[in-house]
N, C-alpha and C positions, 0 to 999 in steps of 0.2 A: 102746678102738677098735683094737687091734692084734690081736685075735684074730678068726677067719674068721666067728663068729657076728656078732659088732658090726659088721664090715664089711658082712656081707649084709642086716643090718636097717637100717644107714644108707643103703646104696644102694637099698632099697625105698623109704626115706623121702626121698630125694633125687631117685633116679632119676640117668640118666647119658645122655651123648650126646643124642640127637634127642629120646628120650622124657622125659629130664628135666625140660625146662623145663614140659611139659603136667603131669608129676606135682607140680612144685613149685606150679604155678598152682592146681591143685585143693586142694591143702593150703592153701594161703593163703587159702581162706575155709572152711576145716574149722573146727570149734570149739575144737581144740587147736592153732590157728595158731600156730609158735614166733614169728612177727614180731609177733603180737599183744602178746606178752609183751615183745620189744624194743620197739615202740612205747610201750607203757605205762611200762618203765623209763625211756626217754627222755623222756616227758612228766613223770614223777616228778622227774627229775634237773633238767628245764628249769624246774620252777617257781621262782617267785622269785628270778630271776637276781641282783637287787640285793639279796636278804635274806642275804646271806653270814653275817652275825652272827646271823641267827634260828636256828630248829630246824635240825639237820643234814639234808642233803639228798643228802648224798654216799653214805650207806650202799647196798649192793645186797644181793639175797639171797646166803645163804651159798655156794649152789652156782654162782654167777654165773661163766661162763668167760670167762678173760681173752683179750684178742686174741691175745697170745703163748702160746696153750695147746699142749698137747703135741699135739693133734690138728689145729692150724690148718695145718699144711703139707699133710697128707692131704686135708683138706676144701679146700684151694684147689686141688689137683691135681684133685679131682671138680669143680669149677667150670670150670676150664679145658677139661676133656673138654665141658662143657654149652656153654660160649661157642665153642668149635670148632665143635659142630654148629650154633648160631645163625649163625655166621660163614658156615659152608658153605652155608646156605640163603638167604644174602644179606642177613643182618642184621635190622634193624627200620628201619620209615619215619621220617623227618624229621617232627617234630611242629611246624605252622606256629605261631609263637606268637600267641596271643591273651591280652592281659594281663588278669589277675584271673578267668579261666575257673574256675568252682567249682561245687560240687553245687547243682542246679536249672536250670544254664544249658543250652542247646541249641545247638551250634555246630559248624560242619563240622568242625573242627580235632579235635572229638572223636572222631572215626573214627580218624583217625592214632593219637590219644592211646590209645584203647581197644588197638589192634593192638599198638603199642609197649609197654603194659603187660603185655599178654598174652605177646608173645613171651619177655619176661625173666622169667616167672614171676609177677609182680605180680598179675595178673587172670587168672580163670580163663579159659581159651581158648574156652569156650563163649559168653561175654559180649566176645568181641572185635568185635562189629559194633553199628553204631549211632551217633547224633549226640548224646545226651542224657548228660550228666553226672550218673548217678544215685549212689546209695549205694555200688553195687559199685566204681565208677571212682574216688569218694571215698575208699574204703577202699584201693584199689589206689594211689592218689596218695601217700597216706600212708603206706604201705610202701615206696615207691620213695623218698620223702624221708628216712625213716628210714635207709633202707641207703645213702644217701649223705649222712649226718651232717648234715642241714638240721634247721631249724626245722619242727615238723610240723604243718601246717595244713590240709592237702588244697587248698591255693590255688596255682593255678599262675601264678607269676610267673617275672622274668627269670631268676633262679638255678636255678628247677627245670627250665626250658626249656632252658637251657644244660647241664645236667647230664644231661637226657634225650636230648639230640641230639649227644652225643658218639658216632660209630659203633661198632658192635659188635667192629669188627677192630681198633680202638683199646684198646677194654675187654679185648678178650683179650691184646693186648702188654702192657699194665699188669698183668694177672694175672699172665702169664708172668715179667714183670721183677721183680714183689714175690714171686713164689715163690722166687726166688733169694735174695733178702733174708731171707726168712722161714727158708729152710734153713739160713743162715749163722748164725741166732739160735736153732737149735731144740735147742741142747744144754743143759746144766744150768746155768740162771741164779740158781738158788738157792731154799732154802724160802720164803724172805720177801724180796721185791724191790719196787721201783717202777720201771714203765714209763711214759714220755711218748712218745705217738706223734704226732710234730710235725706231720704234715698233718691228722690227726684232730683236733688241738688237744684232747687228752684224755689224761688221768692216771689210771693203775690202780695201786692196791697190792694186791699179790698175795701169798696167805699160803698154804700146802700146796695150790697149783694151782687157788685160786680167788680172784677178785677181790672183796675185802673191802671196798674203797671206790672209787668211782670219780668223777672229776672233772672239769668242764670246764676248760680252759685257756685262756690266749691265748699265742701263741707269736711268734718272729721275723717281721718284714716280710719280704718276698722280697729286699729290699736291705740287710738287716742279719739274716741267717738265724740261726735257732737251731741250733747244731752238733749232731751226733752226739756223745753222750756214753757212756761206759762208766767209770762211778766208785762211789762210796759215800758215802752220805748220813751224816755225821759230826757235825754240831752244827745247832741251833736257835738263832736269835736271837730273844729278844722285844723289841718295840717298839724297833727298830733305827734307829740314825742311817743315811741315806744319802749314801755316798760317791759323788759323781756321775762316772762313767767318763770319761776325756779325750775319747774320741769324742763323747760326748754334750755335752760342754762345747763342742768345736769345732762340730759339726754342728747343735745345738739351742740350746745355752744362750746363746752369744754372739748369734746371730740374734734370739734373744727378747728379750735386754737391749736390743737397738740399738731394737727396735721398742716395747717396754715397761719403761722404766727402774725401775720399780718392781716387776718381776718377781720378783727375787731374796727381797724383804722380804716380798711378799704370800705366797710359798711357804715362808717360813723356812728359807731356804737361806743359810749362813754361807759367808764367804771366809777362807781361811789363807794366809799365805804360807809358803816352805819353813822357817821358824823356828816356825811354830806361832800367829804372831800374828794375831789377827782382822783384816781390812780392811774398809772399807766400799765400797759399789758405787761410789760416786761417785769413789773413788781410782784406778779403771781405766780405762783407755782401751779401749772395747768396739769401737771401729771399727779394732782391731789385733788381732794374737794375744797381747797379754799376759795376756790371761785364762788361756791354756793353761798358763802357769807356775804356777798357783796350784791349791788344793785347794779344792772345794766339797762340804760337808756339809749334809743336809737335817735338821732336828730331827726326833726322833719325834713321833709323834701323827697326828690325822687326815687331815693333808694329806701326809704321808710317802709316797713313791711307792712303798715296799716293803710298805706297809700296816703289820699288827701283827706280822707274822712274816717271817723270810727262813730259808730251808732252804739249809745250805752243804753243799758238796762239793767235793774237789779238781777243779780245771778249768784246762786251759791257756788257755781262751778268758775266765776270769775271769766267767762266767756262774754263776746261781744261780736257785733256785725263791723264789717269795714272794707274800705277800698283795698286796693292790692296792685304792686307795679308788675305783678307777674299775670298780665292780661291774656297771655297765650294759654292759660290753664282754663279758661273758660270754653274754649273750643273742643277739648275733649270729653269722649262719650263717658269715661270714669272720672268724676271731678271729686274724688275723695284724697285729697292733699293735705288738709290743714291739721292744727294740733287740738281742734275742738271748736275754734270761732268759725265764722262764716263770713266768707269773701263774697261781695256783691259787685256784679257785672253792672255797668251804668248807674253805679251809685248816686249820682247826682239827681236822676229822675227821681229815685226814691227819698233824697234827701229834701228835694223841691217839695214833694208830696207831704212829708213828715211836717215841716215848717210853713205848710200853706196858710197856716193858723196862726203864726208867730212872727208878727212885725217885730223888727223891719227886713224879715230875712226872705227877700224877693228872690226869684232866680238869678236876676242880676247882681244882688248884693252877695249871694253865695257864690256864683262864679268869681267876682270880684275878691272876695276873702282867698278863695281858693288859689288863684293866681298869684297874690300877693305873698302867699307864703307866711301870713300872719298866723299866730297861733291864737285862735278864738274859740270861745264854746257859744253854743245856743241851747237854751232850755226849753223845750218844747212846751207849747203853752198849755195844751191838754194830751197828757199822756196817752200816747196810743198802744193798746193791746197788742202783744206779740206771743206768737206760738210756734213753737219748733216741733214739729209732729213726724212721728215715723209711720209712714203710708207707702205701700209698695204696690197695691192692687186697688183699682176701683173703676167705676164706669162713668163716664163724663156725660153731660145731659144730653149730647148728641148721639149717644149709645157705643161710642168708641172705648172698648175696654182696655183700661191702661196699665201696663206692668213695669216697675223699676226692680233693679238688683236688690236683692236682701243683703245689702253690704255688710250689716251688723249682725247677720245670722240671728235675726227674731223672729222669723218665721218657721223656723225648724225645716228648711228645706233641705238641710245637710249638704249633699254634693252639689245640689242645685245652686246653692248661695253663690253670690259673687266671688269670682276669683281676684284677690286684691291684685293691683298692678302699681 
């Protein structure tokens, strides 16, 4: 993308300024529509959210461009040009919510919906009129949902309306804010590294400039955010114990025990005093702060909050990446449920890649140890750089302009930041 020929070819494909949205809209219905590939990739990755232990679903095509690719800064600059033109023309219309609107329906809201989709380039401008939710509108809504990181089903629900009714000037501001972030990360990140984009709740393992695996994630709640991280992955723990952080003991575990006295026993969580002696739950006054003086460890197994794997790296915040028994959370649009750590869907695919240069940890040996329940550690032969970043808007190399919720309200979107759920 650095030479003049590539830039001219890319501009012909994307367009720029006022003409860009129309060109992109016409391409969106063409046979080689790049968004079709994006939607299909998203569909493959969403299949079987609860089947994390089944066949791998994290693999992506070898040539798949990562979010932090070398061309992301330039493509985002081009997207800003297009959105400046859209904003200068008055932006797009508000789409009145009509819950459950989908293919086959006729409704007056479809007229505004068509115009909204056409202006952003998801629908051909020649199809911008009409009140019927036909196949073209269905495909355009799916493109919109894909670009905004939602589950793709073509149905207009609250989340889709909320994302659709963010004004164009706010989206333009978001792109400009994130361009600064992208420029700050445009240096040499390494030949082989991992990126977790927190607002997208997505992880990419990148090698040789391509995303070799991509994983849905669950990240920190707005009141317990996942931090920005620049570290290196150094160790994998198989079938780990979970030592409950003091903050979770105070904010979660004590109230749980007040309401459910058998909570610790049901979840196989043991209590130890400072000398390492195990205590019984009945020995503690749960209506005081006494419990904060003790250590709580959860046994390995199906109930363990870390699942079968923990991925360790140095962090002043004491966070890490891990498996989870709550696979259903990967299927949600809003995946902000943790206390700061990052849960990884299809974590074995990522661990296989991380340990590819670390004998004797073949995929077969990894599976064997996980299934055995043995408590084992694997030191990564060459530490892998890790970045947790906060990027809510960017343009991918195929020209698709991506937006995610400003879940931690760092973009200054105010009322248009994500509504916690």
